NUGU-817275 format. One record per atom (N, C-alpha, C, O): residue in three letters; y, z negated, x. Coordinates in steps of 0.1 Angstrom, whole numbers, plus 5000, padded with zeros to 4 digits. Layout:
residues N
alaYZX ...
//
This chain:
residues 383
met070452341212 met069952431204 met069152391195 met068452291197 thr069152491179 thr068752411167 thr067052481161 thr066552461150 gly066552551170 gly065552611171 gly065452661153 gly064452651146 arg066352711151 arg066552751133 arg067652891135 arg068752891141 arg067052981130 arg068353121130 arg069153081119 arg068553031110 gly070653101120 gly071453081106 gly072753081112 gly072953081124 val073553091104 val074953111108 val075352961110 val075552881101 met075452931122 met076152801130 met077252741128 met077452621129 gly078152851125 gly079452801127 gly079852961136 gly079053031143 ala081453001132 ala081653131142 ala082253061153 ala083453031153 leu081353041164 leu081953031174 leu082053131187 leu082353101198 ala081753221181 ala081753291192 ala082053361203 ala081253391212 leu083453371202 leu084553431208 leu085853301205 leu086453241214 val085953291194 val087053151191 val086653091186 val085353081185 leu087652981180 leu087252841171 leu087552931160 leu088652971159 leu086452961150 leu086452971137 leu086452881126 leu085752781126 ala087052911118 ala086952771107 ala085952861095 ala085252961096 ala086452781087 ala085452851071 ala085552961071 ala084453011070 ser086653041070 ser086853161063 ser085653281074 ser085253391072 ala085353201084 ala084053301093 ala082953261087 ala082053351087 met082553141082 met081753131076 met081253191064 met080053201061 val082253251055 val082453291042 val082053421047 val080953471042 ala082853511057 ala082653641064 ala081353651063 ala080953711053 thr080153591073 thr079353581077 thr078353571063 thr077453651063 ser078453501055 ser077653501044 ser077853651036 ser077053721031 gln079053681037 gln079053871029 gln078153951036 gln077254021031 ala078653931049 ala077854001059 ala076154021056 ala075554131056 arg075553901055 arg074053871051 arg073953961040 arg073254061041 ala074653921026 ala074654021016 ala074454151015 ala073654211008 ala075254191025 ala075154321026 ala073954381035 ala073454491031 glu073654311046 glu072454341051 glu070754371042 glu069854451045 ala070954271032 ala070254281020 ala069754431013 ala068754481007 ala070654471015 ala070854591006 ala070954741020 ala071254861019 ala070554671029 ala070454781040 ala068654841039 ala067754801032 val068654951049 val067055021050 val066454881054 val067054811062 ser065154861048 ser064354721052 ser063054771053 ser062854871047 leu062154721059 leu060654711061 leu059954581060 leu060554471060 arg058854591060 arg057854471061 arg056854511072 arg055854561066 val056654501084 val055554531095 val054554401094 val054954291093 leu053454421096 leu052254351098 leu051554391110 leu050954501111 asp051654281120 asp050754301133 asp049654221131 asp049854111126 trp048354271138 trp047054181136 trp046354221149 trp046454341151 asn045854161155 asn044254191164 asn043654161153 asn044054061146 val042654241148 val041754251143 val040454211146 val039754151138 gln040154231155 gln038854171168 gln037954281157 gln037154231149 gly038154411158 gly036654481152 gly036654441138 gly035654491133 gly037254361131 gly036654291120 gly035754191118 gly035154181108 gln035754091130 gln034754031132 gln035453881132 gln036153841142 gly035153801121 gly035753671118 gly035453561123 gly034353561130 thr036453411120 thr036053311131 thr034253261125 thr033653171130 asp033953331116 asp032453301112 asp031553361121 asp030353321119 gly031953471133 gly031053571134 gly030553651128 gly029953731134 val030653661115 val030553811109 val031453901107 val032553881103 thr030954021110 thr031954131109 thr031854221097 thr030854291094 asp032654211092 asp033154241076 asp034354281077 asp035254201075 phe034654431079 phe035954471080 phe036554481064 phe037754501063 gly035854471054 gly036554441041 gly037554321038 gly038354301028 arg037354251048 arg037854131046 arg039454201052 arg040454181044 ile039854281065 ile041254291070 ile041654361054 ile042654341047 val040554451052 val041254561044 val042254481030 val043454511026 ser041454361026 ser041854291018 ser043054221019 ser043754221009 val043354161031 val044554071037 val045654161038 val046754141032 ile045354291046 ile046354421045 ile047054431032 ile048254431032 arg046254441020 arg046454501009 arg047154371002 arg048154400994 gln046854271004 gln047854151000 gln049154121006 gln049954061000 gln049254191020 gln050754161019 gln051354291020 gln052554291022 asn050954391018 asn051854521010 asn053054541019 asn054254521015 pro052554591033 pro053154601048 pro053654771042 pro053054851037 asp055254771047 asp055354901049 asp054654971065 asp054155081067 val054854891073 val053954951083 val053254851090 val053654731090 val052254881095 val050854801099 val050654841115 val050854961119 thr050454741124 thr050054781136 thr048954701140 thr049054591135 leu047954741147 leu046454651145 leu045954681160 leu045954801164 gln045454571166 gln044554611179 gln043454571177 gln043054491168 glu042754621185 glu041054571186 glu040254681171 glu039254651163 leu040754771170 leu040354861158 leu039454941166 leu039654971178 his038054981158 his037255031167 his036755181157 his036555181145 asp036455301164 asp035655401156 asp034555431162 asp034755441174 asn033555451159 asn032155441156 asn031555561152 asn030355581152 ser032555661147 ser031455771140 ser030955841148 ser029955901145 ala031655861161 ala030455961170 ala029055931173 ala028156011176 ile029055761171 ile027355741172 ile026955691155 ile026155601153 gly027255741148 gly026855721134 gly027355581129 gly026755521120 gly028455501135 gly029055401128 gly030355431121 gly030855541118 glu030855321118 glu032255351109 glu033555361120 glu033655301130 asn034555451112 asn035455471115 asn036355371108 asn036455391096 gln037255241116 gln037855181107 gln039055201104 gln039455171093 trp039955291115 trp041255351108 trp040855451095 trp041555461085 gln039855521097 gln039955581086 gln039255521076 gln038755601068 arg039155391074 arg038555331064 arg039855261057 arg040155231046 leu040255241067 leu041755161063 leu042355311051 leu042555311039 leu042555441060 leu043055511050 leu042455521036 leu043055531026 asp041455531037 asp040555551026 asp040755451013 asp040755471001 glu040855321019 glu041155221010 glu042655191007 glu042955160995 leu043555201017 leu044855191012 leu045555331012 leu045855411021 pro045555341001 pro046055530998 pro047555531008 pro047755461018 gly048155591005 gly049955571008 gly050255581022 gly051455621025 tyr049455561033 tyr049555541043 tyr049255681053 tyr048455771050 gln050255691065 gln050155771072 gln049755711087 gln050355621090 ala048655761098 ala047955691106 ala048355761121 ala048455881122 his048355671129 his048155721143 his047355631153 his047855531159 phe046055651154 phe045255571167 phe045455631177 phe045455741181 ala045855511183 ala045855541201 ala044955481209 ala045055361212 arg043955581213 arg042655541214 arg043055491230 arg043955541237 ser041955371234 ser042555321247 ser040955331259 ser040955361271 asp039855291250 asp038755301259 asp037455321250 asp037255301239 asp036755401261 asp035055421253 asp034555281254 asp034955201262 asn033455251244 asn032655131243 asn031255231252 asn031055351253 ala030655101255 ala029155131262 ala028355221256 ala027455271263 phe028655261239 phe027655301233 phe028055421224 phe027655481213 gly029255451234 gly029655591227 gly031155601220 gly032055691221 gly031055461213 gly032255481204 gly033655451207 gly033755421220 ser034755441201 ser036055401208 ser036955291204 ser036855281192 ala037455231209 ala038655121205 ala039955151207 ala040155231216 gly040855101202 gly042155161202 gly043155061196 gly042954941194 asn044455141193 asn045555031188 asn045955101175 asn045755221176 leu046255081167 leu046955201154 leu047955171145 leu047955061140 ile048555231142 ile049855241132 ile049555311120 ile049055421118 leu050055211112 leu049855291097 leu051455251093 leu052255151095 ser051655401087 ser052955361081 ser053255411065 ser052755521063 arg053755371057 arg054055411044 arg055455531049 arg055955571038 his055855561057 his057055631052 his056555741069 his056155711080 pro056755871061 pro056655971072 pro056455971088 pro057255901095 ile055456041093 ile055755981110 ile055956151111 ile055256241107 arg057056151118 arg057656251129 arg057356281139 arg057656391144 glu056756191147 glu056256211161 glu055356091165 glu055455971162 arg054556151174 arg053056031177 arg053156011193 arg053456101199 leu052855911198 leu052655911213 leu051455811213 leu051055741203 thr050855841225 thr049555741235 thr049755771244 thr049555891247 thr050255651256 thr050355641268 thr049255511276 thr049655391277 leu047855551283 leu047355461287 leu047855361300 leu048555401309 leu047655291300 leu048355171309 leu047455151319 leu046255161318 pro048255111331 pro047455151344 pro046055011347 pro046254891345 gln045155051351 gln044154951356 gln044454891371 gln045254941379 tyr043854781373 tyr043854721386 tyr042954611384 tyr042654531375 pro042454611398 pro042254751408 pro041454841403 pro040754831393 ala041454911409 ala041355081407 ala039755091403 ala039355161395 asp039055011410 asp037455011407 asp037454941394 asp036454991388 thr038054851387 thr037654741376 thr036754811369 thr036654931371 thr036154741361 thr035654761349 thr035754691335 thr034854671327 ala037254651335 ala037854591325 ala038054681313 ala037454791314 val038754651303 val038454751291 val039954821296 val040754771304 arg040054931291 arg041255041294 arg042554991281 arg042255001269 arg043754941286 arg044654951272 arg045455041271 arg045755101282 ser046055091261 ser047055131258 ser047855141251 ser047755061242 leu049255231249 leu050355211242 leu050355331232 leu050255451233 gly050555261221 gly050855361210 gly051755341203 gly051955231199 gly052655491199 gly053755491192 gly054155591184 gly053455691184 val055255581175 val055355681160 val057255661159 val057955571163 arg057555781154 arg058555771147 arg058655821135 arg058255931132 ile059055731126 ile059055781113 ile060555751106 ile061555691109 asp059955841096 asp061655881090 asp061555781077 asp060755801067 val062655641080 val062855571066 val063755651057 val064755661064 gly063955691048 gly065355741041 gly065855811050 gly066955751050 gly065955881060 gly066555961063 gly067255901078 gly068155941086 thr066555781079 thr066755691093 thr065255691102 thr064155651100 asp065955771114 asp064755691123 asp064055591128 asp064255581140 val063455521125 val062655401133 val061355431140 val060355481135 arg061555371155 arg060255431164 arg059255271164 arg059555181172 val058555271160 val057055131161 val056455171175 val055955281177 tyr056455091182 tyr055255071197 tyr054354981190 tyr054754891182 thr052955001195 thr052254851197 thr051154871205 thr050554981207 thr050954731211 thr049654771226 thr049254631225 thr049554541217 his048254641238 his047154521238 his047054531253 his046354611259 leu047754421259 leu047554381273 leu046154291277 leu045554221269 ser046054301289 ser044554261294 ser044954111291 ser045954051290 ala043454071291 ala043253891288 ala042953871301 ala042853961310 gly042753761303 gly042453661315 gly043353581326 gly044453631329 val043053461331 val043753381337 val043653411353 val044453391362 gly042553461355 gly042053451370 gly043753591381 gly044653621374 ala043753621392 ala044653661400 ala044553801398 ala045653861399 glu043253901395 glu043354001395 glu043354041380 glu043854151379 ala042953981369 ala043453991355 ala045253961351 ala045854041343 thr045853851358 thr046853841357 thr048153931361 thr049153921356 glu047654031376 glu048554081382 glu048154261372 glu048954341370 arg047154271369 arg046754381358 arg047754381348 arg048454481346 arg047854241338 arg048354261329 arg050154221333 arg051054201325 ala050254221346 ala051654231347 ala051854371350 ala052854421344 arg051254431356 arg051354611355 arg051254681342 arg051754791341 gln050754621332 gln050554681320 gln051854691312 gln052454781306 ala052254531317 ala053754471307 ala054854531313 ala055954511308 arg054454621327 arg055954671332 arg055954811325 arg056954861320 ala054454861326 ala054354991322 ala055155031309 ala056055121307 val054354931297 val055354911286 val056054921285 val056355011277 val057454831292 val058854851290 val059554961298 val060555031295 asp058854961308 asp059555141314 asp059555221304 asp060655251301 arg058655261296 arg058355361286 arg059055371275 arg059555471270 val059255221271 val059855201257 val061155171255 val061655171244 ser061855151271 ser063355061267 ser064255171269 ser065455131268 ser064055261271 ser065055351272 ser066655321265 ser066655271254 ala067855341271 ala069455281267 ala069255321256 ala069355231247 ala068755461250 ala068955521234 ala067955461227 ala068055471214 thr067255411230 thr066455341222 thr066655201215 thr066355151204 met067255151226 met067555031226 met068954991216 met069554891213 arg069055111212 arg070355111207 arg070355141188 arg071155131179 thr069555181189 thr067955251177 thr067455111167 thr067554991170 pro067155141158 pro065755071150 pro064455091154 pro063955201152 ala063854991161 ala062755001169 ala062154841169 ala062654731170 leu060854881168 leu059954761169 leu058854781178 leu058254891178 leu058254651187 leu057854671194 leu056654511195 leu056954401199 thr055354561189 thr054354491186 thr052954461193 thr052554561199 gly052354361193 gly051454401201 gly050654211204 gly051154101202 asp049554241209 asp048854111217 asp048854131227 asp048254231232 leu049954031238 leu050454031250 leu049453961258 leu049353981270 asn048553871250 asn047953771260 asn048453691268 asn047953641278 val049853671264 val050653561273 val051053471265 val051253501253 arg051253341270 arg051753201265 arg053453211264 arg054053301271 pro054153131257 pro055353141253 pro056253111270 pro057253181272 gly056053071276 gly056453051289 gly056253171299 gly057153181307 asp055553241300 asp054753321311 asp056253381316 asp057353381310 ala055953411327 ala057153531334 ala057253671326 ala058253731324 val056153701321 val056153861317 val057153871306 val057853961304 arg057153711296 arg058253751284 arg059753791289 arg060453831279 pro060153781296 pro061653801295 pro061553931301 pro062653971303 trp060754021306 trp060854131311 trp061054211299 trp061554321302 phe060754191286 phe060854241275 phe062154191266 phe062554241256 ala062454091272 ala063954051264 ala065254131277 ala066354181272 ala064954131290 ala065754171296 ala066854381288 ala068054401285 pro065854451288 pro066454561280 pro066854541266 pro067554631261 gly066454401257 gly066954401245 gly066054371235 gly066454361223 trp064454371238 trp063554361229 trp063454211224 trp062854131230 leu063854191214 leu064054031205 leu062953991196 leu062654041185 asp062153861205 asp061453851197 asp061453791183 asp062053681182 ala061053851175 ala061353831156 ala061253671152 ala061953601145 trp059753661162 trp059253521157 trp060553421161 trp061153341154 thr060653441168 thr061653291169 thr063253321168 thr064053241172 gln063553441163 gln065053441157 gln064553351145 gln065553311139 leu063753311141 leu063853241126 leu063153131128 leu063353051119 asn062253081136 asn061152991137 asn060952941150 asn060753011160 pro061052801151 pro060652711167 pro059252761168 pro058452821161 asn059252711181 asn057852761188 asn057452671197 asn058052691207 thr056552561197 thr056652461206 thr055452491221 thr055252421231 gly054952621217 gly054052701226 gly052252671226 gly051552571229 ala051952791220 ala050352771221 ala049952721232 ala050652721242 ala048452651229 ala047552591240 ala047052731244 ala047152731256 thr046452851238 thr045852921241 thr046253061233 thr046653071221 val046153151240 val046053291236 val045453391229 val045553511227 thr044353271224 thr043453371216 thr043253291202 thr043253361191 leu043153141201 leu042653121190 leu043953011186 leu044152901193 pro044653061174 pro046152971167 pro045852861163 pro044852841157 gly046752751168 gly046352611163 gly046852631145 gly046852741139 asn047052521140 asn047452481126 asn049252481127 asn049852461116 gly049952491138 gly051052471134 gly052052551144 gly051752671145 asp053252501152 asp053752631154 asp053152681165 asp053852761171 asp052252671168 asp051352771176 asp050252831168 asp049052851172 ala050552861156 ala050252951148 ala050253121151 ala049353201150 arg051753131156 arg051653261161 arg051653251176 arg052353191184 ile050553351177 ile050453421191 ile050353561196 ile049953581207 asp050753641188 asp050753781186 asp052653771187 asp053253671185 tyr053153931191 tyr054153921193 tyr054754051180 tyr054054141178 val056054041175 val056754141171 val058254151177 val059054061174 his058454251184 his059954251188 his060554321180 his059854391173 ala061954331179 ala063054421173 ala064254451180 ala064754351186 thr064654551180 thr065854601190 thr067054491184 thr066754411176 pro068354501188 pro069454481181 pro070054521171 pro070954461166 ala069654641168 ala069654731155 ala069254671146 ala070054661136 leu068154611144 leu067154541132 leu067754381132 leu068054311143 asp067954351119 asp068354211116 asp066654171113 asp065854251107 val066354041117 val065354001111 val065253911096 val066253841094 thr064353911087 thr065153851074 thr064153741073 thr064453631069 ala062753791077 ala061553661074 ala060553691084 ala060453811088 ala059853611089 ala058753571099 ala057853481094 ala058253371090 arg056553491094 arg055353421091 arg054153471096 arg054053591098 thr053053371097 thr051753401096 thr051053381085 thr051553321075 val049753441085 val048953461073 val047453371079 val046953391089 thr047153291071 thr046053221077 thr044553301066 thr044253311054 thr044153341077 thr042653391070 thr041953351082 thr042453321093 ser040553361079 ser039253351092 ser038753511093 ser037853531102 ala039153631086 ala039053761087 ala039153801101 ala038453911103 ser039853741113 ser039653781127 ser039853641136 ser040053531129 asp039953631150 asp040353511157 asp041753521159 asp042353421164 his042553621154 his043653571151 his044453601136 his043953651127 arg045553561136 arg046553571125 arg047353661126 arg047853691137 pro047653761111 pro048353851111 pro049953761109 pro050253671102 val050853851122 val052053821119 val052753921110 val052554041112 val053453871100 val054253941088 val055553921093 val055753811099 val056354011092 val057754011096 val058454131090 val057954241091 asp060054111080 asp061054151073 asp061754181083 asp062154111092 val062054321080 val063554321089 val064454431083 val063854531078 ala065654421083 ala066354581077 ala067554581092 ala068054501100 val067454771087 val068654801095 val070054761096 val070654821087 his070654681102 his071854651107 his073054731101 his073154851105 glu073954681091 glu075354791089 glu076254671092 glu076154551091 pro077154761096 pro077154871103 pro076354861115 pro075754761119 ala076555001121 ala075655041131 ala075754931146 ala076554841148 leu074754971155 leu075454881165 leu075954981172 leu075755101170 ala077054911185 ala077854961191 ala077554981203 ala077355091208 thr077654821210 thr076954791223 thr075954671222 thr075754601211 thr075254651234 thr074854541236 thr074054521250 thr073654611258 gly074054401251 gly073654341265 gly072854241266 gly072754181255 thr072154201275 thr071254111278 thr071154021291 thr070854081301 val071353881292 val071453801305 val070353721305 val070153641296 leu069553741315 leu068253621320 leu068953521327 leu069853531335 ala068353381320 ala068953271327 ala067753211340 ala066653251343 gly068653111344 gly067953091357 gly067453191368 gly066953301367 ala067553131376 ala067553161392 ala066653241391 ala066953351394 asp065153221388 asp064153301386 asp064053391375 asp062953451375 gln064853411365 gln065153471354 gln064153451344 gln064053531335 asn063153321343 asn062653291333 asn062953161325 asn062053091320 ala063953151325 ala064253031319 ala064353071302 ala063753031293 gly065353181304 gly065253181288 gly066453311288 gly066453381298 trp067153331279 trp068053451277 trp068953471269 trp068953381260 ala069853541267 ala070953521259 ala071353721253 ala071953801261 asn071053741244 asn071653891240 asn073053881234 asn073453771230 val073753961232 val075153981227 val074954111221 val073954171224 thr075754151213 thr075654271205 thr076754311198 thr076854241188 ala077454381197 ala078654431189 ala078454531181 ala077754641184 tyr079054501168 tyr078654631159 tyr079554701156 tyr080654651157 ala079454851151 ala080854921142 ala082054891142 ala083054951144 asp081654761137 asp083054671129 asp083554571138 asp084054471134 ala083454601151 ala083354471160 ala083154351157 ala083854251162 gly082254331148 gly081354221145 gly080354161159 gly079654231166 val080454031161 val079454021172 val078453931167 val078553851158 arg077153961175 arg075753841169 arg075353801184 arg075153891192 leu075253681186 leu075053581198 leu073553571197 leu073453561185 arg072353571202 arg071253541202 arg070653491215 arg070653561225 val070253341215 val069653271224 val068453221226 val067853211216 cys067953191236 cys066653181240 cys066253101250 cys066153141261 asp065752961246 asp065352881256 asp063452891261 asp062652861252 asn063152931273 asn061853001273 asn061152901280 asn060052941283 arg061552771284 arg060952681292 arg061452521290 arg062652491291 ala060452451286 ala060552331286 ala060452221293 ala059752131290 asp061452241308 asp061752191321 asp062852081319 asp063352041330 gly063352021308 gly064551931308 gly065851981311 gly066751901313 trp065852111312 trp067052231311 trp066852301299 trp065752351295 gly068352301288 gly068252381283 gly069052491285 gly069852481295 val069252591277 val069852701281 val071052731273 val070852741261 arg072452731277 arg073952771273 arg074352891274 arg074452981283 ala074652891263 ala075553071259 ala076953051261 ala077352951256 tyr077653131266 tyr079353161263 tyr079253301263 tyr078553391269 val080453291253 val080953481247 val082253441254 val082753341249 asp082853501265 asp084253501269 asp084953371272 asp086153351274 gly083853261272 gly084553141275 gly084053021266 gly083852911271 thr083753041252 thr083452951244 thr082052911242 thr081152991236 ala081752771246 ala080452741243 ala079652751229 ala080052661222 val078852831223 val078052811211 val076552741215 val075752741205 thr076152701223 thr074952621223 thr074952511228 thr075452501239 ala074352401222 ala073852281231 ala072352281235 ala071352331231 ala072752211242 ala070952181252 ala070152131241 ala070652071231 asp068752171243 asp067552101236 asp066452091246 asp065652181246 pro066352011254 pro065852001265 pro064251951259 pro063451901267 ala064051951249 ala062751861244 ala061452021243 ala060252031245 phe062252111239 phe061152211237 phe061652321244 phe062852341246 ala060352431248 ala060652541250 ala060552651238 ala060452621226 asp060652791242 asp060852881235 asp061452841222 asp060752841212 arg062852801223 arg063752781211 arg064452911212 arg064352991221 cys065152911202 cys066553001200 cys066953011190 cys066253031180 thr068253021191 thr069453041179 thr070253161179 thr070353241188 thr070753171166 thr071453311163 thr072953271161 thr073053161155 val074153331165 val075453281159 val076153411157 val075853501164 asp077053411147 asp077653561144 asp078953521144 asp079353401142 ala079753631148 ala081053641147 ala081753731139 ala081353841143 pro082553731129 pro082853831121 pro083253941126 pro083453941138 ala083654051117 ala084154191120 ala085754201124 ala086654161117 gly085954261135 gly087454251145 gly087354161154 gly088454131160 thr086054091160 thr086154031171 thr086254081181 thr087254061187 ala085054171186 ala085354231199 ala083854361198 ala082854381191 ser084654431208 ser084054581209 ser082854541218 ser081654551216 ser083454501230 ser082454501244 ser082454341248 ser083354301255 pro081554261243 pro082054131248 pro081454061260 pro080354101262 val081654001266 val081053941278 val079953781278 val080653681276 val078853781279 val078053701277 val077653621292 val077153681301 arg077853501291 arg077853411303 arg076753311297 arg076953251286 val075453291305 val074753181303 val074153101315 val074153161326 cys073752981315 cys073452871323 cys072652771319 cys072452751307 leu072052701329 leu071152621325 leu071952461321 leu073052431327 tyr071652411316 tyr072252291313 tyr071652151310 tyr071052141299 gln071852061315 gln071351891311 gln072151831315 gln072551821327 ala072851731300 ala073751601304 ala074851641311 ala075251591322 gly075451751303 gly076951791311 gly076851871324 gly077851891330 val075751901328 val075651971343 val075252081340 val074152091334 glu075852151342 glu075352341345 glu075252381358 glu075852341368 lys074352461357 lys073852551371 lys073552721367 lys073752791357 glu073152731380 glu073052901378 glu073053001368 glu072353081362 cys074552981369 cys075153071358 cys075153181362 cys075553211373 arg074753301350 arg074753461352 arg075253491339 arg075153431329 gln076153641340 gln076453711329 gln076353821332 gln076253881343 ala076253881316 ala076354071312 ala077254081302 ala077254011292 arg078354221304 arg078854291295 arg077954401286 arg077254491290 ala078254351268 ala077754481262 ala077954581264 ala079054611262 thr077354661268 thr077954821266 thr076954921261 thr075754901257 ala077955051261 ala076755111249 ala075555201258 ala074755281252 gly075555171268 gly074155241274 gly074155341277 gly073155401281 
//
């Protein structure tokens, strides 16, 4: 695996030559004209920067500079009930043109509240707030929530969800986070949703190799960052580093969306960096999709195969663990990735042109020095 998204050659189902590469290039050009969105996800820590100063004006400034169509924020505060600042209302006041949904999750000890916010330049047609499980029942840990909206993007429905899972490395915190993650995946991953344009963002408080990550991948939530960028793995889930571990939060997209750009923004306005992702609705529409998890424990990586209405096929493969074994994927028996045991969390994307297949089968194996093991497979279905 190369760790970079791009057309690596049309190897998906048959051995394809230069004509397939031309077809893929033409498809990319068509995608550029499709319905597109820029989404910014950010844990803003209530406006407190790395210098310890709370200055929400810096948050507003960064968002304005990035000019996103959709904004998803975690650790946003509304202290208006106690005479303090309503941060999401301030965003609406200073960034005209957005509509908002505040998914309240927890009251603080002083009478205010915190939660997740979604801002959209496109009309919000539907809103969702779901409180996530607490564990154990008598815990005093901050309550977490899932927020969601359905927006109208020029006549196309796009769903946007955001969440913030519990932090901590102890047994109780780990179990609480796992239960929350499962609740999120169960709530937002219907077959109908996974075949439509949708985004799932947030601060998951997980490292790249965490066992929770394949839970999101299994129904088809694809990590937008690793579709375009390598990630050698963050050493922490709070303070980003200066290299590949600068991205510590997540933007997931369904296979109906093509990721065209993904980057972080260097700022001291919070202890997290904003993640900015550009997506476009794939044309033609998604027809079938399927994901298979790699390894006996289903945590080594995954492969998603998607067929579109013109029977074009896209294969996305990810290695989730740096353990000396790479992840190798086949579509109908043709190898499309090589082993890259040096890094975990490496992904690659391969396209095959229109007319390739309408319901392909993807097979995934662990691979090392010519040896394969623990192979699994799945067929792309209509859901």
